[in-house]
Short mmCIF file of the C-alpha atoms (twelve columns), coordinates in Angstrom:
data_MODEL
# 
_entry.id   MODEL 
# 
loop_
_atom_site.group_PDB 
_atom_site.id 
_atom_site.type_symbol 
_atom_site.label_atom_id 
_atom_site.label_alt_id 
_atom_site.label_comp_id 
_atom_site.label_asym_id 
_atom_site.label_seq_id 
_atom_site.Cartn_x 
_atom_site.Cartn_y 
_atom_site.Cartn_z 
_atom_site.pdbx_PDB_model_num 
ATOM 1   C CA . MET A 1   0.000   0.000  0.000   1 
ATOM 2   C CA . LYS A 2   1.262   3.463  -0.912  1 
ATOM 3   C CA . VAL A 3   -0.017  6.552  0.873   1 
ATOM 4   C CA . VAL A 4   0.771   10.129 -0.167  1 
ATOM 5   C CA . VAL A 5   0.156   12.906 2.331   1 
ATOM 6   C CA . CYS A 6   0.005   16.551 1.248   1 
ATOM 7   C CA . ILE A 7   1.228   18.808 4.036   1 
ATOM 8   C CA . LYS A 8   1.676   22.559 4.243   1 
ATOM 9   C CA . GLN A 9   3.959   24.868 6.163   1 
ATOM 10  C CA . VAL A 10  1.715   27.597 7.559   1 
ATOM 11  C CA . PRO A 11  2.382   30.750 9.586   1 
ATOM 12  C CA . ASP A 12  2.289   30.372 13.341  1 
ATOM 13  C CA . THR A 13  -0.513  32.885 13.744  1 
ATOM 14  C CA . ALA A 14  0.209   33.227 17.451  1 
ATOM 15  C CA . GLY A 15  3.271   35.245 16.431  1 
ATOM 16  C CA . GLY A 16  1.393   37.545 14.049  1 
ATOM 17  C CA . VAL A 17  1.405   37.705 10.263  1 
ATOM 18  C CA . GLU A 18  2.938   39.999 7.657   1 
ATOM 19  C CA . PHE A 19  1.793   40.835 4.134   1 
ATOM 20  C CA . ASN A 20  3.551   41.675 0.883   1 
ATOM 21  C CA . PRO A 21  2.513   44.793 -1.083  1 
ATOM 22  C CA . ASP A 22  0.397   42.622 -3.419  1 
ATOM 23  C CA . GLY A 23  -1.649  41.316 -0.481  1 
ATOM 24  C CA . THR A 24  -0.056  37.852 -0.327  1 
ATOM 25  C CA . LEU A 25  1.429   36.536 2.901   1 
ATOM 26  C CA . ASN A 26  5.106   37.251 3.512   1 
ATOM 27  C CA . ARG A 27  5.895   33.660 4.427   1 
ATOM 28  C CA . ALA A 28  9.647   34.209 4.519   1 
ATOM 29  C CA . ALA A 29  9.301   36.631 7.452   1 
ATOM 30  C CA . MET A 30  7.101   34.498 9.706   1 
ATOM 31  C CA . LEU A 31  7.554   31.623 12.098  1 
ATOM 32  C CA . ALA A 32  6.013   28.497 10.611  1 
ATOM 33  C CA . ILE A 33  4.518   25.170 11.690  1 
ATOM 34  C CA . MET A 34  2.972   22.121 10.036  1 
ATOM 35  C CA . ASN A 35  -0.726  22.727 9.385   1 
ATOM 36  C CA . PRO A 36  -2.694  20.928 12.167  1 
ATOM 37  C CA . ASP A 37  -5.195  19.163 9.873   1 
ATOM 38  C CA . ASP A 38  -2.316  17.947 7.684   1 
ATOM 39  C CA . LYS A 39  -0.478  16.634 10.733  1 
ATOM 40  C CA . ALA A 40  -3.517  14.565 11.690  1 
ATOM 41  C CA . GLY A 41  -3.610  13.248 8.120   1 
ATOM 42  C CA . LEU A 42  0.060   12.305 8.400   1 
ATOM 43  C CA . GLU A 43  -0.611  10.448 11.648  1 
ATOM 44  C CA . ALA A 44  -3.414  8.518  9.924   1 
ATOM 45  C CA . ALA A 45  -0.979  7.502  7.187   1 
ATOM 46  C CA . LEU A 46  1.639   6.454  9.737   1 
ATOM 47  C CA . ARG A 47  -0.933  4.262  11.477  1 
ATOM 48  C CA . LEU A 48  -1.588  2.561  8.141   1 
ATOM 49  C CA . LYS A 49  2.166   2.048  7.919   1 
ATOM 50  C CA . ASP A 50  2.204   0.521  11.414  1 
ATOM 51  C CA . GLN A 51  -0.725  -1.765 10.607  1 
ATOM 52  C CA . TYR A 52  -0.114  -2.731 6.987   1 
ATOM 53  C CA . GLY A 53  3.471   -1.740 6.236   1 
ATOM 54  C CA . ALA A 54  2.302   1.088  3.946   1 
ATOM 55  C CA . GLU A 55  4.892   3.312  2.314   1 
ATOM 56  C CA . VAL A 56  4.277   6.952  3.280   1 
ATOM 57  C CA . THR A 57  5.405   9.835  1.080   1 
ATOM 58  C CA . VAL A 58  4.842   13.461 2.096   1 
ATOM 59  C CA . VAL A 59  4.575   16.273 -0.451  1 
ATOM 60  C CA . THR A 60  4.620   20.003 0.138   1 
ATOM 61  C CA . MET A 61  4.619   23.063 -2.086  1 
ATOM 62  C CA . GLY A 62  6.387   26.130 -0.774  1 
ATOM 63  C CA . LEU A 63  9.606   28.025 -0.244  1 
ATOM 64  C CA . PRO A 64  12.853  26.106 0.347   1 
ATOM 65  C CA . LYS A 65  12.344  26.696 4.100   1 
ATOM 66  C CA . ALA A 66  9.352   24.322 3.848   1 
ATOM 67  C CA . THR A 67  11.873  21.469 4.085   1 
ATOM 68  C CA . ALA A 68  11.466  21.984 7.844   1 
ATOM 69  C CA . VAL A 69  7.994   20.393 7.846   1 
ATOM 70  C CA . LEU A 70  9.222   17.621 5.553   1 
ATOM 71  C CA . LYS A 71  11.998  16.829 8.040   1 
ATOM 72  C CA . GLU A 72  9.436   16.850 10.832  1 
ATOM 73  C CA . ALA A 73  7.291   14.381 8.869   1 
ATOM 74  C CA . LEU A 74  10.305  12.134 8.231   1 
ATOM 75  C CA . ALA A 75  11.243  12.285 11.913  1 
ATOM 76  C CA . MET A 76  7.700   11.162 12.766  1 
ATOM 77  C CA . GLY A 77  8.075   8.133  10.499  1 
ATOM 78  C CA . ALA A 78  7.377   9.052  6.863   1 
ATOM 79  C CA . ASP A 79  9.522   7.202  4.308   1 
ATOM 80  C CA . LYS A 80  10.027  9.815  1.589   1 
ATOM 81  C CA . ALA A 81  9.444   13.529 1.062   1 
ATOM 82  C CA . VAL A 82  9.020   15.820 -1.935  1 
ATOM 83  C CA . LEU A 83  9.417   19.604 -1.938  1 
ATOM 84  C CA . VAL A 84  7.794   21.360 -4.892  1 
ATOM 85  C CA . THR A 85  9.342   24.807 -5.181  1 
ATOM 86  C CA . ASP A 86  9.842   27.290 -8.011  1 
ATOM 87  C CA . ARG A 87  9.550   31.063 -8.355  1 
ATOM 88  C CA . VAL A 88  6.797   30.675 -10.950 1 
ATOM 89  C CA . LEU A 89  4.620   28.914 -8.334  1 
ATOM 90  C CA . GLY A 90  4.615   31.815 -5.862  1 
ATOM 91  C CA . GLY A 91  1.397   33.630 -4.918  1 
ATOM 92  C CA . ALA A 92  -0.830  30.703 -5.880  1 
ATOM 93  C CA . ASP A 93  -4.458  30.576 -4.785  1 
ATOM 94  C CA . THR A 94  -6.283  27.281 -4.186  1 
ATOM 95  C CA . TRP A 95  -6.783  26.606 -7.903  1 
ATOM 96  C CA . ALA A 96  -3.122  27.140 -8.793  1 
ATOM 97  C CA . THR A 97  -1.970  25.255 -5.690  1 
ATOM 98  C CA . SER A 98  -4.143  22.217 -6.396  1 
ATOM 99  C CA . THR A 99  -3.065  22.247 -10.049 1 
ATOM 100 C CA . THR A 100 0.581   22.244 -8.971  1 
ATOM 101 C CA . LEU A 101 0.167   19.480 -6.412  1 
ATOM 102 C CA . ALA A 102 -1.791  17.349 -8.874  1 
ATOM 103 C CA . GLY A 103 1.051   17.785 -11.365 1 
ATOM 104 C CA . ALA A 104 3.474   16.545 -8.712  1 
ATOM 105 C CA . LEU A 105 1.298   13.597 -7.654  1 
ATOM 106 C CA . ARG A 106 1.175   12.351 -11.251 1 
ATOM 107 C CA . ASN A 107 4.828   11.386 -10.729 1 
ATOM 108 C CA . LEU A 108 3.956   9.166  -7.769  1 
ATOM 109 C CA . GLU A 109 2.178   5.888  -7.148  1 
ATOM 110 C CA . TYR A 110 -0.579  5.989  -4.549  1 
ATOM 111 C CA . ASP A 111 -3.522  4.018  -3.211  1 
ATOM 112 C CA . ILE A 112 -4.609  6.722  -0.776  1 
ATOM 113 C CA . VAL A 113 -3.969  10.465 -0.906  1 
ATOM 114 C CA . ILE A 114 -4.528  12.318 2.363   1 
ATOM 115 C CA . THR A 115 -4.743  16.083 2.761   1 
ATOM 116 C CA . GLY A 116 -5.842  18.240 5.632   1 
ATOM 117 C CA . ARG A 117 -9.414  19.523 5.557   1 
ATOM 118 C CA . GLN A 118 -8.094  23.085 5.348   1 
ATOM 119 C CA . ALA A 119 -5.074  25.229 6.194   1 
ATOM 120 C CA . ILE A 120 -5.179  27.697 9.072   1 
ATOM 121 C CA . ASP A 121 -3.799  30.463 6.830   1 
ATOM 122 C CA . GLY A 122 -6.660  30.220 4.319   1 
ATOM 123 C CA . ASP A 123 -9.530  28.164 5.800   1 
ATOM 124 C CA . THR A 124 -10.958 27.449 2.331   1 
ATOM 125 C CA . ALA A 125 -11.102 23.615 2.466   1 
ATOM 126 C CA . GLN A 126 -10.779 23.675 -1.328  1 
ATOM 127 C CA . VAL A 127 -7.334  22.296 -2.184  1 
ATOM 128 C CA . GLY A 128 -7.957  18.646 -1.259  1 
ATOM 129 C CA . PRO A 129 -11.179 18.255 -3.275  1 
ATOM 130 C CA . GLN A 130 -9.622  20.207 -6.169  1 
ATOM 131 C CA . ILE A 131 -6.647  17.817 -6.274  1 
ATOM 132 C CA . ALA A 132 -9.093  14.911 -6.421  1 
ATOM 133 C CA . GLU A 133 -10.917 16.596 -9.307  1 
ATOM 134 C CA . HIS A 134 -7.665  17.145 -11.228 1 
ATOM 135 C CA . LEU A 135 -6.643  13.508 -10.746 1 
ATOM 136 C CA . GLY A 136 -10.097 11.980 -11.271 1 
ATOM 137 C CA . LEU A 137 -10.220 10.487 -7.773  1 
ATOM 138 C CA . PRO A 138 -13.218 9.937  -5.497  1 
ATOM 139 C CA . VAL A 139 -12.969 12.226 -2.474  1 
ATOM 140 C CA . ILE A 140 -14.198 11.848 1.106   1 
ATOM 141 C CA . SER A 141 -13.907 15.029 3.136   1 
ATOM 142 C CA . TYR A 142 -14.066 15.780 6.882   1 
ATOM 143 C CA . THR A 143 -12.555 12.427 7.871   1 
ATOM 144 C CA . GLN A 144 -12.970 11.574 11.573  1 
ATOM 145 C CA . GLU A 145 -11.926 7.925  11.318  1 
ATOM 146 C CA . LEU A 146 -10.242 5.955  8.551   1 
ATOM 147 C CA . LYS A 147 -9.661  2.251  8.082   1 
ATOM 148 C CA . VAL A 148 -8.882  -0.082 5.194   1 
ATOM 149 C CA . GLU A 149 -11.029 -3.055 4.183   1 
ATOM 150 C CA . GLY A 150 -9.579  -5.018 1.281   1 
ATOM 151 C CA . ASP A 151 -9.227  -2.685 -1.698  1 
ATOM 152 C CA . SER A 152 -11.394 0.026  -0.125  1 
ATOM 153 C CA . VAL A 153 -11.272 2.651  2.595   1 
ATOM 154 C CA . VAL A 154 -14.070 3.075  5.124   1 
ATOM 155 C CA . VAL A 155 -14.380 6.572  6.540   1 
ATOM 156 C CA . LYS A 156 -16.409 8.094  9.322   1 
ATOM 157 C CA . ARG A 157 -17.191 11.546 7.940   1 
ATOM 158 C CA . GLN A 158 -18.213 14.487 10.105  1 
ATOM 159 C CA . PHE A 159 -21.547 16.015 9.110   1 
ATOM 160 C CA . ASP A 160 -23.203 18.736 11.199  1 
ATOM 161 C CA . ASP A 161 -24.590 17.035 14.335  1 
ATOM 162 C CA . ARG A 162 -24.088 13.477 13.078  1 
ATOM 163 C CA . TYR A 163 -21.742 11.497 10.824  1 
ATOM 164 C CA . HIS A 164 -21.691 9.444  7.638   1 
ATOM 165 C CA . ILE A 165 -20.009 6.080  7.112   1 
ATOM 166 C CA . LEU A 166 -18.663 6.050  3.556   1 
ATOM 167 C CA . LYS A 167 -16.791 3.392  1.626   1 
ATOM 168 C CA . ALA A 168 -14.740 3.994  -1.526  1 
ATOM 169 C CA . LYS A 169 -12.423 1.860  -3.604  1 
ATOM 170 C CA . MET A 170 -8.801  2.885  -3.831  1 
ATOM 171 C CA . PRO A 171 -7.278  5.032  -5.182  1 
ATOM 172 C CA . VAL A 172 -9.117  7.653  -3.172  1 
ATOM 173 C CA . LEU A 173 -8.435  11.054 -1.609  1 
ATOM 174 C CA . CYS A 174 -9.466  11.826 1.980   1 
ATOM 175 C CA . THR A 175 -9.316  15.176 3.759   1 
ATOM 176 C CA . ALA A 176 -8.536  14.900 7.467   1 
ATOM 177 C CA . LEU A 177 -9.794  16.817 10.479  1 
ATOM 178 C CA . ALA A 178 -7.397  17.781 13.261  1 
ATOM 179 C CA . GLU A 179 -9.709  15.783 15.551  1 
ATOM 180 C CA . LEU A 180 -8.965  12.604 13.589  1 
ATOM 181 C CA . ASN A 181 -6.244  11.576 16.037  1 
ATOM 182 C CA . GLU A 182 -3.416  12.695 18.302  1 
ATOM 183 C CA . PRO A 183 -0.247  12.971 16.153  1 
ATOM 184 C CA . ARG A 184 2.808   11.214 17.496  1 
ATOM 185 C CA . TYR A 185 6.026   12.945 18.500  1 
ATOM 186 C CA . MET A 186 9.197   12.828 16.469  1 
ATOM 187 C CA . THR A 187 11.676  10.222 17.677  1 
ATOM 188 C CA . PRO A 188 15.309  11.115 18.505  1 
ATOM 189 C CA . GLY A 189 16.553  8.618  15.915  1 
ATOM 190 C CA . GLY A 190 14.079  9.960  13.401  1 
ATOM 191 C CA . ILE A 191 15.284  13.522 13.987  1 
ATOM 192 C CA . PHE A 192 18.927  12.592 13.422  1 
ATOM 193 C CA . ASP A 193 18.040  10.652 10.297  1 
ATOM 194 C CA . ALA A 194 15.789  13.391 8.897   1 
ATOM 195 C CA . CYS A 195 18.469  16.046 9.409   1 
ATOM 196 C CA . ASP A 196 21.173  13.982 7.710   1 
ATOM 197 C CA . PRO A 197 21.812  15.737 4.355   1 
ATOM 198 C CA . ASP A 198 22.976  12.458 2.836   1 
ATOM 199 C CA . ASN A 199 19.913  10.355 3.634   1 
ATOM 200 C CA . GLY A 200 18.386  11.015 0.192   1 
ATOM 201 C CA . LYS A 201 14.826  11.032 1.523   1 
ATOM 202 C CA . ILE A 202 13.945  14.575 0.392   1 
ATOM 203 C CA . THR A 203 13.530  15.206 -3.328  1 
ATOM 204 C CA . THR A 204 13.129  18.703 -4.772  1 
ATOM 205 C CA . TRP A 205 10.985  19.270 -7.856  1 
ATOM 206 C CA . GLY A 206 10.516  22.442 -9.890  1 
ATOM 207 C CA . ARG A 207 8.188   23.516 -12.669 1 
ATOM 208 C CA . SER A 208 9.780   21.151 -15.184 1 
ATOM 209 C CA . ASP A 209 8.932   18.135 -13.008 1 
ATOM 210 C CA . LEU A 210 5.194   18.774 -12.962 1 
ATOM 211 C CA . LYS A 211 3.117   16.670 -15.359 1 
ATOM 212 C CA . ASP A 212 0.206   17.675 -17.585 1 
ATOM 213 C CA . ILE A 213 -0.255  21.268 -16.430 1 
ATOM 214 C CA . ASP A 214 -0.227  24.579 -18.263 1 
ATOM 215 C CA . ASP A 215 1.765   27.619 -17.141 1 
ATOM 216 C CA . SER A 216 -1.402  29.716 -17.340 1 
ATOM 217 C CA . ASN A 217 -2.716  27.852 -14.271 1 
ATOM 218 C CA . LEU A 218 0.342   28.375 -12.067 1 
ATOM 219 C CA . GLY A 219 1.401   30.927 -9.491  1 
ATOM 220 C CA . LEU A 220 -0.035  34.385 -8.978  1 
ATOM 221 C CA . LYS A 221 -0.733  34.910 -12.693 1 
ATOM 222 C CA . GLY A 222 -2.657  31.645 -12.866 1 
ATOM 223 C CA . SER A 223 -4.779  32.390 -9.799  1 
ATOM 224 C CA . PRO A 224 -8.339  33.520 -10.561 1 
ATOM 225 C CA . THR A 225 -8.768  34.682 -6.945  1 
ATOM 226 C CA . LYS A 226 -7.565  38.255 -6.478  1 
ATOM 227 C CA . ILE A 227 -6.989  39.851 -3.078  1 
ATOM 228 C CA . ALA A 228 -8.657  43.260 -2.845  1 
ATOM 229 C CA . ARG A 229 -7.338  44.125 0.604   1 
ATOM 230 C CA . ALA A 230 -5.426  42.399 3.405   1 
ATOM 231 C CA . SER A 231 -4.604  43.287 6.989   1 
ATOM 232 C CA . ASP A 232 -3.372  41.632 10.138  1 
ATOM 233 C CA . LYS A 233 -5.583  40.997 13.165  1 
ATOM 234 C CA . VAL A 234 -7.769  43.914 14.240  1 
ATOM 235 C CA . ARG A 235 -6.397  45.778 17.225  1 
ATOM 236 C CA . LYS A 236 -8.916  46.081 20.034  1 
ATOM 237 C CA . GLY A 237 -9.336  49.274 22.005  1 
ATOM 238 C CA . ALA A 238 -8.699  49.527 25.712  1 
ATOM 239 C CA . GLY A 239 -12.421 49.224 26.409  1 
ATOM 240 C CA . GLU A 240 -14.357 50.845 29.207  1 
ATOM 241 C CA . LYS A 241 -12.831 50.832 32.656  1 
ATOM 242 C CA . ILE A 242 -14.721 51.426 35.891  1 
ATOM 243 C CA . VAL A 243 -13.776 51.329 39.556  1 
ATOM 244 C CA . PRO A 244 -16.862 50.269 41.540  1 
ATOM 245 C CA . ASP A 245 -17.235 51.243 45.176  1 
ATOM 246 C CA . SER A 246 -18.240 47.697 46.101  1 
ATOM 247 C CA . PRO A 247 -18.442 44.195 44.603  1 
ATOM 248 C CA . GLU A 248 -22.213 44.522 44.530  1 
ATOM 249 C CA . GLU A 249 -21.983 47.708 42.462  1 
ATOM 250 C CA . GLY A 250 -19.584 45.987 40.045  1 
ATOM 251 C CA . VAL A 251 -21.927 43.012 39.612  1 
ATOM 252 C CA . SER A 252 -24.885 45.333 39.072  1 
ATOM 253 C CA . TYR A 253 -22.978 47.273 36.417  1 
ATOM 254 C CA . ILE A 254 -21.971 44.112 34.516  1 
ATOM 255 C CA . MET A 255 -25.471 42.648 34.666  1 
ATOM 256 C CA . ASP A 256 -26.914 45.880 33.333  1 
ATOM 257 C CA . LYS A 257 -24.504 45.796 30.375  1 
ATOM 258 C CA . LEU A 258 -25.335 42.154 29.597  1 
ATOM 259 C CA . LEU A 259 -29.053 42.887 29.679  1 
ATOM 260 C CA . THR A 260 -28.683 46.022 27.556  1 
ATOM 261 C CA . LYS A 261 -26.774 44.111 24.867  1 
ATOM 262 C CA . HIS A 262 -29.265 41.196 25.057  1 
ATOM 263 C CA . VAL A 263 -26.543 38.734 26.036  1 
ATOM 264 C CA . ILE A 264 -28.808 37.436 28.763  1 
# 
């Protein structure tokens, strides 16, 4: 069994974000982490490796610094990693990103493709299903549980206040929720191995390595989504401050505000 996991290096929003003049994120200037939904998807793939001996390959598109999340994935237990990076791919929206990743996946063998439901820097939940559309794969989104039965996957899919049980023959693409599992830690041996420049586990691909895609669908120029305006988090004012003469007066003041604003 071969499992490919698409992961993304995203800004650590706890440290704030920065924007380029064209409205795109300045990823080079920000601290970065592995996207939480993607990490849960990686853990699901590693559990398939533990259970069935599956080969796990991780793929990411990004700047050269994105090798950090590939090394993290290798240190967790992934077998191979692919970095897709090229200047012409910069500024991509979901359409251009999914087109690029699909072009990369056409170079790989897979029974299951796993992506995160969505990335915390975009929250669109579009890239996974778009990849499936490009590759002609069935897609099951919002995966809460995943298991393999013969040549099929059986997925418990989140749906409002209930869930679906869906079954699809491989190859198939599943998008994972962060709640799917608790990702494992990197192992010391895995860290040393992942950071060894001679281990040959990380492959770098550029534009010329992508199959069956047109330049008009790549990067900022190939992105139909245009950003009209961008800003960082809204700064809150100091608010209203009072110094009550007694606890009872303070409680009365707060209750009055809650009633006035129809909170209670």
